[in-house]
VOGUGU-176707 format. One line per 5 residues: number of its first residue (from 1); their letters; for each residue x, y, z of C-alpha. Coordinates in Angstrom, 3 decimals, m for minus. Example, Ala and Ser with C-alpha at 12.3 -4.5 7.8 and 13.67 -1.06 7.14 Angstrom:
BEGIN
1 = AS = 12.300 m4.500 7.800  13.670 m1.060 7.140;
REM end
This chain:
BEGIN
1 = XXXXX = 40.477 m13.158 21.497  38.426 m13.036 18.327  35.181 m10.797 18.650  33.006 m13.933 16.794  34.514 m15.546 19.662;
6 = XXXXX = 32.819 m13.785 22.323  30.033 m13.364 20.625  29.327 m17.585 20.151  30.473 m17.603 24.161  27.897 m15.127 24.874;
11 = XXXXX = 25.185 m16.848 23.001  26.238 m19.990 24.678  26.032 m18.811 28.327  22.575 m17.411 26.824  21.501 m21.088 25.598;
16 = XXXXX = 22.456 m22.515 28.881  20.767 m20.441 31.213  17.650 m20.508 29.070  17.869 m23.867 29.209  18.374 m24.460 33.070;
21 = XXXXX = 15.525 m22.059 33.576  13.154 m23.724 31.578  14.128 m27.551 32.801  13.449 m26.192 36.243  9.937 m24.443 34.937;
26 = XXXXX = 10.986 m21.251 36.691  9.926 m17.644 35.008  12.060 m15.125 34.782  10.155 m13.299 37.553  10.773 m16.162 39.713;
31 = XXXXX = 14.655 m16.212 39.068  14.439 m12.160 39.563  12.826 m12.885 42.944  15.942 m14.584 44.305  18.976 m13.597 42.754;
36 = XXXXX = 18.294 m9.921 42.563  19.185 m9.410 39.014  16.064 m7.498 36.817  13.744 m9.855 34.551  15.413 m7.305 31.408;
41 = XXXXX = 19.047 m8.357 31.881  17.880 m11.837 32.390  16.117 m11.900 29.458  18.986 m9.692 27.446  21.511 m12.442 29.175;
46 = XXXXX = 19.623 m15.624 27.836  19.249 m13.949 24.388  23.010 m12.943 24.047  22.592 m9.035 24.087  24.031 m8.537 27.566;
51 = XXXXX = 27.371 m9.437 28.649  27.411 m12.294 31.278  29.423 m10.806 33.808  30.263 m12.916 36.944  28.487 m10.406 38.738;
56 = XXXXX = 25.112 m12.263 37.175  26.791 m16.141 36.833  27.921 m16.567 40.421  24.162 m16.271 41.687  22.762 m18.217 38.859;
61 = XXXXX = 24.946 m21.070 39.277  24.383 m20.831 42.864  20.239 m20.931 41.815  20.406 m23.599 39.209  23.555 m25.638 41.719;
66 = XXXXX = 25.663 m26.254 38.428  29.478 m24.688 38.174  30.146 m21.660 36.041  31.578 m24.461 33.866  28.488 m25.890 33.204;
71 = XXXXX = 26.800 m22.262 32.581  28.875 m22.642 28.660  32.143 m20.819 29.779  34.575 m21.647 27.528  36.907 m24.459 27.928;
76 = XXXXX = 39.598 m23.517 30.268  42.837 m25.842 29.059  43.867 m27.359 31.927  42.295 m30.801 32.120  42.859 m31.293 35.546;
81 = XXXXX = 40.853 m29.140 37.042  37.499 m31.649 36.720  39.819 m34.985 37.175  38.300 m37.464 39.192  40.312 m40.523 39.948;
86 = XXXXX = 38.598 m43.619 39.055  39.367 m47.023 40.697  40.131 m49.822 38.505  40.610 m53.334 40.541  43.610 m52.277 42.639;
91 = XXXXX = 44.504 m49.245 40.899  43.913 m45.517 40.816  43.167 m43.931 37.009  43.384 m40.124 37.084  41.993 m38.723 34.015;
96 = XXXXX = 44.455 m35.750 32.631  41.983 m34.630 29.591  38.527 m34.290 28.761  36.682 m36.687 27.760  35.743 m37.372 24.425;
101 = XXXXX = 39.194 m35.975 23.133  41.181 m37.214 20.081  43.909 m38.019 22.467  43.258 m39.098 25.825  45.512 m38.996 28.646;
106 = XXXXX = 45.578 m40.620 32.401  48.015 m40.683 35.179  47.949 m44.341 36.584  49.289 m45.172 40.352  49.592 m48.922 40.019;
111 = XXXXX = 50.126 m50.870 43.442  53.073 m53.717 43.667  51.238 m57.125 42.411  52.612 m60.491 41.538  49.171 m61.703 40.113;
116 = XXXXX = 49.050 m62.614 36.528  48.012 m60.170 35.022  44.762 m60.103 32.482  45.893 m58.787 28.731  43.644 m56.576 26.905;
121 = XXXXX = 43.256 m54.548 23.265  42.112 m51.244 22.502  42.305 m49.893 18.902  44.879 m46.946 18.428  48.736 m46.131 19.495;
126 = XXXXX = 49.508 m45.680 23.220  52.414 m43.853 25.120  53.961 m44.383 28.784  55.850 m42.173 30.357  56.935 m43.702 33.764;
131 = XXXXX = 57.111 m41.036 36.496  58.581 m43.416 39.231  59.791 m46.494 39.674  59.759 m49.694 37.198  56.648 m51.311 35.240;
136 = XXXXX = 56.022 m54.429 33.798  54.820 m54.223 30.259  53.391 m57.750 28.693  52.719 m57.175 25.112  51.649 m60.283 23.221;
141 = XXXXX = 54.111 m62.803 24.823  56.788 m60.722 25.372  57.787 m58.895 29.085  59.387 m55.254 29.315  60.649 m53.484 31.979;
146 = XXXXX = 60.100 m49.968 31.424  61.996 m46.918 33.354  61.619 m44.775 30.513  58.885 m43.243 27.530  57.547 m46.370 25.682;
151 = XXXXX = 55.596 m45.870 22.151  54.056 m48.882 20.863  50.898 m50.451 18.816  48.330 m51.241 20.954  46.403 m53.566 18.618;
156 = XXXXX = 48.715 m56.751 19.929  47.214 m57.702 23.391  48.959 m55.991 26.221  48.882 m55.685 30.325  50.632 m53.121 32.308;
161 = XXXXX = 51.623 m53.321 35.865  54.309 m52.438 39.179  57.585 m54.621 38.172  58.417 m54.177 42.036  56.865 m55.160 45.353;
166 = XXXXX = 55.708 m51.366 46.119  53.551 m48.860 44.048  54.506 m47.193 40.901  53.528 m44.214 39.087  52.701 m43.845 35.667;
171 = XXXXX = 51.257 m42.111 32.847  49.127 m43.028 29.576  48.517 m41.756 26.554  46.275 m42.814 23.979  44.229 m42.127 20.858;
REM end
């Protein structure tokens, strides 16, 4: 980790701390009274002149009701830490990358279905990795059963669904 990266991170944390404090109309003295951190230390944290140790960040995050990540800490590299599953119709989509990103990855849990799917289009390319079972891919007017990785252009209308009567799991990546 470079010295310049550390300095930039300290500055980002300081900017976030000041922004959180001023958004709540709190003075340094009020924050000091609640957290037990001296006014001088708080001021130096906000200006990037003091190393933002966890001893300081934890009580500040608690006071501001935010996560440590929201204080400007660098990305962890593990996109699944804050993954929030989303329900889409009868499917569950779990983001595996943060948004926005040049490439988006999702884990999809698709229920068994005999319903006629709706074809959709989007820009970019898409990769599918079938984790269990078999998927039915409708691509334009063709139907494909997928049981292994498949990459294709995503310009043609398509629909992805389970090819069996039991739920299937898959991972999708698009850019």
